[in-house]
SERO-4910 file (N, C-alpha, C, O; in steps of 0.05 Angstrom, whole numbers):
BEGIN
 pado doro    nc1    nc2    nc3   cac1   cac2   cac3    cc1    cc2    cc3    oc1    oc2    oc3
  Met    A    380  -2702    594    377  -2730    587    352  -2731    587    343  -2713    601
  Met    A    328  -2748    575    307  -2748    574    294  -2776    585    301  -2800    582
  Lys    A    276  -2766    598    272  -2789    629    246  -2812    612    225  -2802    605
  Ser    A    251  -2833    608    233  -2843    599    208  -2850    608    202  -2846    632
  His    A    193  -2859    594    154  -2858    604    155  -2868    633    145  -2855    651
  Ala    A    170  -2897    639    168  -2910    664    181  -2887    686    165  -2878    703
  Asp    A    198  -2880    685    207  -2856    703    200  -2833    709    209  -2818    726
  Lys    A    177  -2828    689    161  -2800    688    139  -2811    707    132  -2796    725
  Ala    A    126  -2839    703    107  -2851    716    108  -2856    747     89  -2853    763
  Ile    A    139  -2865    754    153  -2865    779    157  -2843    792    155  -2843    816
  Glu    A    163  -2816    775    170  -2791    793    133  -2783    799    126  -2777    822
  Glu    A    111  -2784    776     85  -2772    786     77  -2793    811     64  -2782    829
  Phe    A     81  -2820    815     69  -2834    834     82  -2825    860     68  -2822    879
  Val    A    117  -2820    861    123  -2817    885    115  -2788    896    114  -2783    920
  Arg    A    110  -2769    875    116  -2746    884     79  -2739    900     73  -2727    920
  Gly    A     62  -2755    877     34  -2753    883     22  -2768    902     10  -2758    921
  Gln    A     23  -2795    899      8  -2809    915     25  -2821    934     15  -2839    947
  Leu    A     51  -2816    939     65  -2824    967     63  -2800    978     57  -2800   1002
  Gly    A     68  -2773    964     73  -2748    976     99  -2741    980    106  -2723    996
  Cys    A    112  -2754    966    154  -2746    969    148  -2723    962    130  -2717    946
  Asn    A    169  -2702    976    176  -2675    969    205  -2676    956    218  -2657    963
  Cys    A    216  -2691    943    240  -2696    942    244  -2674    913    227  -2670    896
  Pro    A    269  -2663    913    277  -2649    893    273  -2660    861    275  -2685    859
  Ala    A    268  -2645    839    268  -2661    817    289  -2675    805    285  -2693    789
  Lys    A    314  -2668    813    343  -2676    805    345  -2711    812    355  -2729    798
  Val    A    331  -2715    840    328  -2744    859    318  -2766    831    321  -2790    829
  Phe    A    310  -2755    818    290  -2773    790    302  -2774    767    292  -2784    747
  Asp    A    328  -2762    768    340  -2771    748    355  -2790    740    368  -2795    720
  Leu    A    349  -2802    767    373  -2835    772    355  -2852    782    354  -2856    806
  Ile    A    335  -2866    763    317  -2891    780    326  -2907    770    335  -2906    747
  Asp    A    326  -2935    792    334  -2961    782    306  -2982    789    303  -2982    814
  Val    A    293  -2995    779    276  -3010    785    283  -3050    782    290  -3064    762
  Val    A    278  -3057    811    293  -3087    811    273  -3098    814    257  -3090    830
  Asp    A    270  -3122    796    243  -3143    799    255  -3159    818    279  -3163    818
  Asn    A    234  -3173    839    240  -3191    855    267  -3183    870    285  -3197    861
  Pro    A    274  -3170    886    299  -3154    896    302  -3179    917    283  -3186    931
  Val    A    336  -3198    916    343  -3217    926    345  -3202    957    344  -3215    978
  Glu    A    347  -3176    957    355  -3172    992    323  -3175   1002    321  -3167   1025
  Phe    A    292  -3185    990    269  -3195   1008    268  -3216    997    245  -3222    991
  Glu    A    289  -3236    988    275  -3263    973    255  -3274    992    235  -3277    979
  Asn    A    252  -3280   1015    242  -3292   1034    217  -3278   1039    200  -3287   1054
  Leu    A    214  -3260   1031    188  -3236   1030    182  -3236   1006    197  -3238    986
  Pro    A    143  -3232   1007    130  -3225    981    139  -3197    969    122  -3180    970
  Ala    A    160  -3190    960    170  -3163    946    167  -3170    918    176  -3192    911
  Asn    A    154  -3153    900    147  -3151    877    183  -3131    863    201  -3141    850
  Gln    A    181  -3113    869    196  -3090    853    204  -3078    884    189  -3078    904
  Leu    A    233  -3068    882    248  -3040    893    256  -3026    879    268  -3035    860
  Ile    A    252  -2998    882    250  -2978    871    275  -2963    880    269  -2956    903
  Lys    A    307  -2952    874    316  -2938    877    312  -2917    860    307  -2917    836
  Ile    A    317  -2893    881    307  -2864    868    333  -2848    883    337  -2846    907
  Gly    A    350  -2835    857    372  -2811    866    385  -2820    889    391  -2803    906
  Gly    A    394  -2849    896    405  -2849    924    399  -2841    941    416  -2833    956
  Ile    A    374  -2840    948    370  -2825    972    341  -2835    984    334  -2834   1008
  Leu    A    323  -2846    960    296  -2867    970    289  -2894    961    287  -2898    936
  Leu    A    286  -2916    978    279  -2929    974    247  -2938    971    233  -2930    989
  Val    A    235  -2954    948    212  -2959    951    207  -2984    947    211  -2992    924
  Leu    A    198  -2998    963    188  -3028    962    158  -3029    954    140  -3016    964
  Val    A    155  -3047    934    129  -3050    929    118  -3074    926    130  -3090    911
  Leu    A     93  -3082    941     86  -3105    940     58  -3108    930     42  -3096    944
  Gln    A     48  -3121    912     24  -3123    900     11  -3147    904     21  -3166    892
  Val    A    -12  -3153    919    -18  -3177    930    -50  -3175    922    -59  -3153    919
  Glu    A    -64  -3197    919    -85  -3203    918   -102  -3199    955   -117  -3182    965
  Val    A    -93  -3220    964    -95  -3223    993    -80  -3210   1012    -59  -3222   1016
  Trp    A    -82  -3188   1026    -65  -3173   1048    -63  -3180   1075    -42  -3179   1089
  Glu    A    -83  -3187   1083    -84  -3214   1115    -49  -3219   1117    -33  -3205   1131
  Pro    A    -44  -3238   1103    -22  -3256   1116      9  -3233   1116     29  -3238   1130
  Leu    A      6  -3208   1097     26  -3191   1101     32  -3184   1130     56  -3181   1137
  Gln    A     12  -3181   1147      8  -3172   1172     37  -3183   1193     53  -3171   1207
  Ser    A     33  -3218   1184     64  -3225   1197     89  -3223   1193    105  -3227   1210
  Asn    A     94  -3216   1170    116  -3205   1153    126  -3175   1154    148  -3168   1145
  Leu    A    106  -3159   1166    102  -3129   1155    136  -3111   1174    153  -3096   1165
  Glu    A    131  -3124   1205    157  -3118   1212    185  -3132   1205    208  -3126   1212
  Ser    A    177  -3150   1190    209  -3154   1181    212  -3147   1154    237  -3145   1150
  Met    A    203  -3143   1140    199  -3124   1112    217  -3096   1121    239  -3088   1116
  Phe    A    190  -3083   1142    207  -3058   1148    245  -3058   1165    264  -3043   1162
  Lys    A    243  -3078   1178    268  -3082   1193    290  -3084   1170    311  -3071   1171
  Arg    A    283  -3103   1144    309  -3110   1124    305  -3075   1109    326  -3064   1102
  Gly    A    290  -3067   1107    288  -3044   1090    304  -3019   1101    321  -3006   1089
  Ile    A    295  -3016   1130    320  -3002   1144    348  -3010   1147    365  -2993   1152
  Glu    A    355  -3035   1144    380  -3044   1147    395  -3025   1120    413  -3009   1121
  Met    A    378  -3036   1094    385  -3036   1069    383  -3004   1069    397  -2994   1051
  Arg    A    369  -2985   1083    374  -2958   1077    398  -2949   1090    410  -2930   1081
  Asp    A    406  -2961   1109    422  -2950   1134    452  -2956   1117    469  -2939   1110
  Ala    A    452  -2988   1111    476  -2999   1101    484  -2984   1074    507  -2982   1067
  Arg    A    461  -2972   1058    470  -2958   1026    469  -2928   1028    473  -2913   1008
  Arg    A    463  -2918   1054    466  -2888   1056    443  -2876   1044    444  -2853   1038
  Phe    A    419  -2891   1040    396  -2880   1036    382  -2864   1055    383  -2868   1079
  Asn    A    367  -2843   1040    349  -2820   1063    323  -2834   1077    322  -2832   1101
  Arg    A    306  -2847   1066    278  -2862   1069    271  -2882   1056    275  -2882   1032
  Phe    A    259  -2903   1069    248  -2929   1062    219  -2921   1061    207  -2910   1079
  Arg    A    211  -2929   1037    178  -2920   1032    173  -2959   1025    187  -2972   1009
  Leu    A    147  -2973   1042    138  -2999   1034    111  -2994   1027     93  -2983   1041
  Val    A    108  -3003   1001     76  -3000    985     65  -3019    985     75  -3037    972
  Val    A     45  -3022    996     28  -3050    994      2  -3040    968     -5  -3016    969
  Ala    A     -6  -3050    956    -23  -3050    936    -36  -3078    934    -25  -3100    930
  Thr    A    -72  -3070    941    -86  -3093    941   -113  -3080    936   -116  -3057    943
  Pro    A   -136  -3093    923   -161  -3090    915   -172  -3076    937   -185  -3055    934
  Asp    A   -167  -3088    963   -184  -3081    987   -166  -3061    999   -164  -3066   1023
  Ala    A   -152  -3038    992   -133  -3019   1005   -151  -3010   1028   -140  -3005   1049
  Asp    A   -170  -3009   1026   -186  -2984   1051   -182  -3002   1080   -171  -2992   1100
  Lys    A   -191  -3025   1079   -192  -3037   1098   -161  -3052   1103   -154  -3054   1127
  Ala    A   -146  -3060   1087   -116  -3063   1087   -102  -3038   1101    -87  -3043   1120
  Arg    A   -104  -3021   1096    -92  -2994   1108    -98  -2981   1133    -84  -2964   1144
  Arg    A   -127  -2991   1143   -130  -2994   1169   -118  -3003   1187   -108  -2992   1206
  Ser    A   -120  -3027   1181   -105  -3053   1195    -75  -3055   1192    -65  -3066   1212
  Leu    A    -63  -3049   1177    -37  -3056   1170    -27  -3026   1182     -7  -3029   1196
  Glu    A    -34  -3001   1179    -27  -2976   1197    -22  -2983   1224      1  -2981   1233
  Lys    A    -45  -2995   1239    -45  -3002   1257    -24  -3018   1271    -11  -3010   1291
  His    A    -22  -3042   1258     -1  -3059   1262     29  -3045   1259     49  -3049   1272
  Phe    A     26  -3026   1235     55  -3012   1233     61  -2999   1265     80  -3007   1278
  Glu    A     42  -2980   1274     52  -2962   1300     53  -2982   1316     39  -2972   1334
  Thr    A     60  -3007   1325     65  -3021   1341     95  -3031   1346    103  -3042   1367
  Phe    A    115  -3026   1317    138  -3033   1310    154  -3015   1325    153  -2991   1327
  Ser    A    176  -3038   1342    197  -3013   1355    210  -3014   1335    205  -3030   1317
  Gly    A    230  -2998   1335    251  -2983   1325    254  -2972   1297    271  -2974   1279
  Ile    A    224  -2958   1300    214  -2947   1274    223  -2917   1274    222  -2904   1295
  Asp    A    231  -2904   1251    234  -2879   1256    221  -2859   1231    211  -2867   1210
  Glu    A    225  -2827   1242    204  -2813   1216    218  -2819   1187    212  -2804   1167
  Lys    A    236  -2840   1185    245  -2839   1153    240  -2866   1144    257  -2876   1131
  Ile    A    216  -2879   1149    200  -2895   1145    177  -2889   1139    167  -2870   1150
  His    A    161  -2904   1120    135  -2903   1109    122  -2922   1098    128  -2931   1076
  Leu    A     99  -2932   1113     80  -2948   1097     57  -2937   1082     44  -2923   1097
  His    A     48  -2938   1060     35  -2930   1039     13  -2956   1031     23  -2978   1027
  Val    A     -9  -2953   1029    -32  -2979   1016    -49  -2962   1001    -60  -2941   1008
  Val    A    -49  -2977    971    -63  -2965    953    -75  -2980    931    -63  -3001    930
  Thr    A    -87  -2980    920   -103  -3004    906    -77  -3011    872    -61  -2993    866
  Pro    A    -79  -3031    859    -66  -3040    845    -62  -3017    823    -40  -3009    815
  Gly    A    -87  -3008    816    -91  -2984    799    -82  -2956    797    -83  -2939    780
  Gln    A    -72  -2957    825    -50  -2932    834    -24  -2931    821    -13  -2911    811
  Leu    A    -11  -2959    822      5  -2959    816     22  -2954    791      9  -2959    771
  Pro    A     47  -2946    786     51  -2937    760     55  -2957    742     55  -2980    750
  His    A     59  -2954    720     62  -2986    704     96  -2984    695    108  -2967    681
  Ile    A    105  -3004    709    137  -3005    711    147  -3026    704    133  -3046    707
  Thr    A    175  -3029    691    190  -3057    684    210  -3046    700    212  -3023    709
  Ala    A    230  -3073    703    257  -3063    718    270  -3059    692    261  -3067    670
  Ser    A    299  -3044    695    314  -3028    675    336  -3054    671    354  -3052    655
***
């Protein structure tokens, strides 16, 4: 089966930008959900489900500071979803023009959360680093 342009872009982003070492076959099944209902009270743009093992939640915001108050809730919801659906990892990607400053602050905040494990990750990128994707 030929991969779509969007699926290739997602695979390149997840492998390159996020540093995921998932086997290639995982990327044969990619589902993109715009405005995921599981995160309806939070500023989530897209949820990308990859191969039944990886969940990637993408937030694209101009101003990142207000995210700090919702960050722990987003991770808790992501962990619940990961565990309930038997995924292996949950990655939260925040895309903002001020990525360097946001990264330092959000990572410091992230480190204070209780209940985090080695299977959740926070990534902060610029909007230009995101793959161009649409929900299927």
